[in-house]
TORDO-265114 format. One record per residue (C-alpha): x, y, z; residue in one letter; residue number from 1. Coordinates in steps of 0.1 Angstrom, whole numbers. Layout:
+-------+-------+-------+---+-----+
|     u |     v |     w | r |   k |
+-------+-------+-------+---+-----+
|     X |     Y |     Z | A | NUM |
...
+-------+-------+-------+---+-----+
END
This chain:
+-------+-------+-------+---+-----+
|     u |     v |     w | r |   k |
+-------+-------+-------+---+-----+
|   442 |  -411 |    58 | M |   1 |
|   446 |  -383 |    33 | R |   2 |
|   432 |  -349 |    40 | L |   3 |
|   422 |  -321 |    17 | W |   4 |
|   444 |  -290 |    20 | R |   5 |
|   413 |  -270 |    30 | T |   6 |
|   407 |  -295 |    58 | D |   7 |
|   442 |  -291 |    72 | S |   8 |
|   451 |  -254 |    68 | Q |   9 |
|   435 |  -227 |    89 | G |  10 |
|   432 |  -190 |    88 | R |  11 |
|   449 |  -167 |   114 | I |  12 |
|   425 |  -140 |   126 | N |  13 |
|   449 |  -114 |   139 | G |  14 |
|   473 |  -113 |   168 | N |  15 |
|   465 |  -130 |   201 | L |  16 |
|   462 |  -108 |   232 | T |  17 |
|   486 |  -113 |   260 | F |  18 |
|   474 |  -110 |   296 | R |  19 |
|   482 |  -125 |   329 | A |  20 |
|   457 |  -150 |   343 | S |  21 |
|   453 |  -182 |   362 | D |  22 |
|   442 |  -200 |   331 | D |  23 |
|   461 |  -231 |   319 | R |  24 |
|   485 |  -217 |   292 | L |  25 |
|   502 |  -235 |   265 | S |  26 |
|   539 |  -241 |   272 | S |  27 |
|   546 |  -230 |   237 | Y |  28 |
|   530 |  -195 |   240 | A |  29 |
|   563 |  -179 |   229 | G |  30 |
|   555 |  -192 |   194 | L |  31 |
|   530 |  -163 |   191 | E |  32 |
|   558 |  -138 |   195 | L |  33 |
|   578 |  -158 |   169 | L |  34 |
|   548 |  -158 |   145 | R |  35 |
|   545 |  -120 |   148 | I |  36 |
|   582 |  -117 |   141 | S |  37 |
|   580 |  -140 |   111 | C |  38 |
|   551 |  -119 |    97 | C |  39 |
|   571 |   -87 |   102 | R |  40 |
|   601 |  -100 |    83 | V |  41 |
|   577 |  -115 |    56 | L |  42 |
|   591 |  -150 |    61 | L |  43 |
|   561 |  -167 |    44 | P |  44 |
|   564 |  -145 |    13 | S |  45 |
|   602 |  -150 |    12 | L |  46 |
|   597 |  -187 |    13 | L |  47 |
|   572 |  -185 |   -16 | R |  48 |
|   595 |  -162 |   -35 | Q |  49 |
|   628 |  -181 |   -31 | H |  50 |
|   620 |  -217 |   -21 | A |  51 |
|   586 |  -228 |   -32 | L |  52 |
|   594 |  -242 |   -66 | K |  53 |
|   625 |  -261 |   -52 | H |  54 |
|   607 |  -278 |   -23 | L |  55 |
|   590 |  -311 |   -27 | P |  56 |
|   552 |  -311 |   -28 | G |  57 |
|   530 |  -319 |     2 | T |  58 |
|   493 |  -321 |    10 | D |  59 |
|   497 |  -296 |    39 | H |  60 |
|   515 |  -269 |    19 | G |  61 |
|   552 |  -262 |    16 | K |  62 |
|   553 |  -230 |    37 | V |  63 |
|   532 |  -245 |    65 | T |  64 |
|   555 |  -275 |    66 | M |  65 |
|   586 |  -252 |    70 | I |  66 |
|   567 |  -233 |    97 | L |  67 |
|   559 |  -266 |   115 | L |  68 |
|   597 |  -274 |   115 | L |  69 |
|   604 |  -240 |   130 | L |  70 |
|   577 |  -246 |   156 | A |  71 |
|   593 |  -279 |   163 | L |  72 |
|   627 |  -265 |   168 | L |  73 |
|   616 |  -234 |   188 | F |  74 |
|   595 |  -255 |   212 | S |  75 |
|   625 |  -277 |   220 | G |  76 |
|   618 |  -307 |   198 | G |  77 |
|   649 |  -324 |   185 | R |  78 |
|   633 |  -354 |   169 | R |  79 |
|   603 |  -355 |   145 | L |  80 |
|   583 |  -377 |   168 | R |  81 |
|   580 |  -347 |   191 | F |  82 |
|   554 |  -334 |   166 | I |  83 |
|   529 |  -358 |   182 | N |  84 |
|   532 |  -340 |   215 | S |  85 |
|   525 |  -307 |   198 | L |  86 |
|   493 |  -320 |   183 | R |  87 |
|   462 |  -302 |   195 | G |  88 |
|   480 |  -272 |   209 | D |  89 |
|   462 |  -241 |   195 | P |  90 |
|   493 |  -219 |   196 | I |  91 |
|   513 |  -244 |   175 | V |  92 |
|   484 |  -249 |   151 | E |  93 |
|   480 |  -211 |   147 | Q |  94 |
|   517 |  -206 |   142 | F |  95 |
|   517 |  -232 |   114 | C |  96 |
|   483 |  -221 |   100 | S |  97 |
|   471 |  -257 |   103 | L |  98 |
|   439 |  -271 |   117 | K |  99 |
|   456 |  -305 |   122 | Q | 100 |
|   493 |  -312 |   123 | L | 101 |
|   507 |  -339 |   100 | P | 102 |
|   522 |  -370 |   115 | S | 103 |
|   559 |  -372 |   122 | A | 104 |
|   561 |  -399 |    95 | R | 105 |
|   545 |  -376 |    69 | S | 106 |
|   571 |  -349 |    77 | V | 107 |
|   599 |  -374 |    75 | A | 108 |
|   588 |  -386 |    41 | R | 109 |
|   585 |  -350 |    29 | W | 110 |
|   620 |  -341 |    42 | M | 111 |
|   633 |  -373 |    26 | G | 112 |
|   624 |  -358 |    -8 | Q | 113 |
|   647 |  -328 |    -3 | F | 114 |
|   675 |  -325 |   -28 | D | 115 |
|   704 |  -301 |   -31 | N | 116 |
|   683 |  -274 |   -48 | S | 117 |
|   658 |  -275 |   -18 | S | 118 |
|   686 |  -269 |     7 | V | 119 |
|   702 |  -242 |   -15 | I | 120 |
|   668 |  -225 |   -18 | A | 121 |
|   663 |  -225 |    20 | L | 122 |
|   698 |  -211 |    25 | R | 123 |
|   689 |  -183 |     1 | R | 124 |
|   659 |  -174 |    23 | V | 125 |
|   682 |  -174 |    53 | N | 126 |
|   707 |  -152 |    35 | E | 127 |
|   679 |  -128 |    25 | E | 128 |
|   666 |  -125 |    61 | L | 129 |
|   700 |  -119 |    76 | V | 130 |
|   709 |   -94 |    48 | G | 131 |
|   677 |   -74 |    54 | R | 132 |
|   684 |   -73 |    91 | L | 133 |
|   719 |   -61 |    87 | I | 134 |
|   709 |   -35 |    62 | R | 135 |
|   681 |   -22 |    84 | S | 136 |
|   706 |   -17 |   113 | L | 137 |
|   725 |     8 |    91 | N | 138 |
|   758 |     2 |   109 | L | 139 |
|   790 |    19 |    99 | P | 140 |
|   810 |   -13 |   106 | R | 141 |
|   801 |   -49 |   113 | L | 142 |
|   823 |   -73 |   132 | T | 143 |
|   814 |  -110 |   129 | I | 144 |
|   829 |  -132 |   156 | H | 145 |
|   831 |  -166 |   141 | I | 146 |
|   846 |  -188 |   168 | D | 147 |
|   858 |  -181 |   203 | G | 148 |
|   860 |  -216 |   216 | S | 149 |
|   892 |  -232 |   230 | V | 150 |
|   900 |  -266 |   215 | L | 151 |
|   924 |  -289 |   232 | C | 152 |
|   945 |  -310 |   207 | T | 153 |
|   968 |  -324 |   233 | G | 154 |
|   998 |  -306 |   216 | L | 155 |
|  1018 |  -281 |   235 | Q | 156 |
|  1030 |  -251 |   215 | T | 157 |
|  1055 |  -227 |   231 | E | 158 |
|  1040 |  -192 |   236 | G | 159 |
|  1006 |  -202 |   225 | A | 160 |
|   977 |  -183 |   241 | E | 161 |
|   945 |  -201 |   249 | R | 162 |
|   912 |  -184 |   241 | G | 163 |
|   906 |  -148 |   234 | I | 164 |
|   914 |  -135 |   269 | Q | 165 |
|   941 |  -158 |   283 | P | 166 |
|   937 |  -169 |   319 | A | 167 |
|   963 |  -162 |   345 | P | 168 |
|   993 |  -185 |   346 | A | 169 |
|   979 |  -208 |   372 | Q | 170 |
|   946 |  -214 |   353 | S | 171 |
|   965 |  -218 |   320 | T | 172 |
|   986 |  -246 |   336 | Q | 173 |
|   955 |  -263 |   350 | L | 174 |
|   938 |  -260 |   316 | L | 175 |
|   968 |  -275 |   297 | S | 176 |
|   969 |  -304 |   322 | N | 177 |
|   932 |  -311 |   318 | Q | 178 |
|   935 |  -312 |   280 | C | 179 |
|   962 |  -340 |   282 | L | 180 |
+-------+-------+-------+---+-----+
END
């Protein structure tokens, strides 16, 4: 069934208040903090500025669909069918600015229309957000640690250290035996 955009999108009337109580809480209440953070960094306006014209069209709105995918990821969903379990949760609906969440199938069809320019546009939004954050910190120097993992290839190289902080000799011997 097709819905009008006005039937599916909702308005957010300010921030929710946080208080301790015995009421039944949504297990996704942390999304409210994420929503506040997204508003502070102007994520919806960045999406409109950099990505809107590159994303495929949808009845629910392009920005709200991206927010739905963020809500899905931050609530622990690893598959689109998890959207069905988010349905009816007021925190999720408020985060996405939707009165009714689209079906997992609708989201899958929308994502299937993504092309290379859609992905590049979303990367541009990510780069802009990270760049703003780094500039706001006003650091004299920035060190980026890319990879600190230890990979076992099964090969032994004489004098090679394992990891950033090598283990004592006994542990190194155990580690090399485990990799073989």
